[in-house]
C-alpha positions in Angstrom: -0.1 0.0 0.0 2.9 2.4 0.8 4.5 1.7 -2.6 1.2 2.5 -4.3 0.8 5.8 -2.5 4.4 6.8 -3.3 3.8 5.9 -6.9 0.6 8.2 -7.1 2.7 11.1 -5.4 5.5 10.7 -7.7 3.3 10.5 -10.8 1.2 13.5 -9.7 4.4 15.6 -8.9 5.8 14.7 -12.5 2.6 15.7 -14.2 2.4 18.9 -12.1 6.0 19.9 -13.0 5.3 19.1 -16.7 2.2 21.3 -16.5 4.3 24.3 -15.2 6.6 24.3 -18.3 6.1 27.3 -20.5 5.2 25.6 -23.8 2.6 27.0 -26.1 -0.7 25.5 -24.9 -1.8 24.0 -28.4 0.2 22.7 -31.5 -1.6 25.6 -33.3 0.1 28.1 -31.1 3.6 26.9 -32.1 4.8 29.1 -34.8 6.6 27.6 -37.7 8.1 29.5 -40.7 8.9 33.2 -41.1 7.2 35.6 -38.6 7.7 38.9 -37.1 8.3 40.1 -33.5 5.0 41.9 -33.7 3.3 38.5 -33.7 4.8 37.8 -30.3 4.2 41.1 -28.7 1.1 41.0 -26.5 0.0 37.5 -27.5 -1.2 35.2 -24.6 0.3 32.2 -26.2 3.8 33.7 -26.0 3.6 35.6 -22.7 7.3 34.7 -22.1 8.3 37.2 -25.0 6.8 40.2 -23.1 8.0 39.0 -19.9 11.6 38.7 -21.2 11.4 42.1 -22.8 10.4 44.0 -19.8 12.8 42.1 -17.5 16.0 42.5 -19.6 18.4 45.5 -19.0 21.1 45.5 -21.6 24.6 46.8 -20.5 25.0 50.4 -21.5 28.5 50.2 -22.5 27.9 47.4 -25.2 24.9 49.2 -26.2 26.8 52.5 -26.8 29.4 50.5 -28.9 26.6 48.9 -30.9 25.0 52.2 -31.7 28.3 53.4 -32.9 28.8 50.4 -35.3 28.1 52.1 -38.6 28.8 49.1 -41.1 25.6 47.5 -42.5 24.8 44.1 -41.3 21.6 41.9 -41.2 20.5 39.2 -38.6 18.8 35.8 -39.4 17.2 34.3 -36.3 16.1 30.6 -36.2 14.1 29.4 -33.0 11.4 27.5 -31.7 8.4 29.0 -29.7 8.6 25.7 -27.6 12.3 26.0 -26.9 13.4 27.5 -23.4 16.7 28.9 -24.9 14.6 30.6 -27.4 12.2 32.1 -24.8 15.3 33.5 -23.1 17.3 34.9 -25.8 14.8 36.1 -28.4 13.2 38.9 -26.1 16.7 39.9 -25.0 17.8 40.2 -28.7 14.7 42.3 -29.4 15.4 44.5 -26.5 19.0 45.0 -27.8 18.0 45.6 -31.4 15.2 48.2 -30.3 17.7 49.9 -28.0 20.3 50.4 -30.9 17.6 51.4 -33.3 18.0 48.5 -35.7 15.3 48.3 -38.3 13.9 45.0 -37.1 11.4 44.7 -39.9 13.9 45.1 -42.7 17.4 44.1 -41.1 16.3 41.0 -39.0 14.5 38.0 -40.2 12.8 35.7 -37.6 12.2 32.2 -38.6 10.7 29.4 -36.4 11.0 25.7 -36.5 9.2 22.6 -35.1 10.5 20.5 -32.1 12.4 18.5 -34.5 14.0 21.6 -35.8 12.3 21.2 -39.2 10.2 23.6 -41.3 7.9 23.0 -44.3 10.2 24.5 -46.7 13.5 23.2 -45.4 15.1 26.4 -44.4 16.8 24.8 -41.6 18.9 22.9 -43.9 20.0 25.9 -45.7 21.3 27.4 -42.5 22.6 24.0 -41.2 20.6 24.3 -38.2 21.8 22.1 -35.3 20.3 23.9 -32.0 17.9 26.7 -31.4 18.0 29.5 -31.1 20.7 30.3 -33.8 21.3 33.9 -34.4 23.3 34.4 -37.6 25.1 37.8 -38.5 25.6 38.8 -42.2 27.8 41.6 -43.7 26.6 43.8 -46.4 27.8 41.3 -49.0 25.4 38.6 -47.3 28.5 36.6 -46.2 28.0 35.1 -42.7 30.0 36.7 -40.1 29.1 34.7 -37.0 26.5 32.8 -35.0 25.2 32.8 -31.5 23.9 29.3 -31.0 21.7 28.3 -28.1 23.3 30.5 -25.5 25.5 33.5 -25.1 29.1 33.6 -23.7 28.6 37.0 -22.0 25.3 38.6 -22.9 23.5 39.2 -26.2 24.8 42.7 -26.8 28.3 41.5 -25.8 28.3 38.5 -28.2 26.8 40.5 -30.9 29.5 43.2 -30.6 32.1 40.5 -30.8 30.8 39.2 -34.0 30.4 42.6 -35.7 34.0 43.5 -35.0 34.8 40.7 -37.6 33.1 42.8 -40.3 35.7 44.4 -42.3 
């Protein structure tokens, strides 16, 4: 009888813990393909985005350096709305890009994949996607300069600046 009670408690605890994970509530809420940051803002299915935006204070010294960076570059972001790392880094990147006045609609592309890191059009293969999020920086000749993959070394703004310093 004690074993049965312990089993019920363990299963209940596991189910409760799983219910607390911040996944989109339905498969329909999982974004796949090209989307915009505006689709995430204020959307109840992606509350993690707004929470992350309001809670991220970028480092002023890195922000000043990024604002002063004058060479053109674009960013391609591959992520998963289901992924904890995407849920952490995407709002931080958004804050950094908005703070440095980057034209998000034209200079940053946001693309989501499913839990298998696949998309209907195979975009993930073109970018050799292994982990999400993957943030890829391109120079004005559309040549890849660097990537942030899954996590940052210092911060989004610091890592982005390190990549941009590689642009000639």
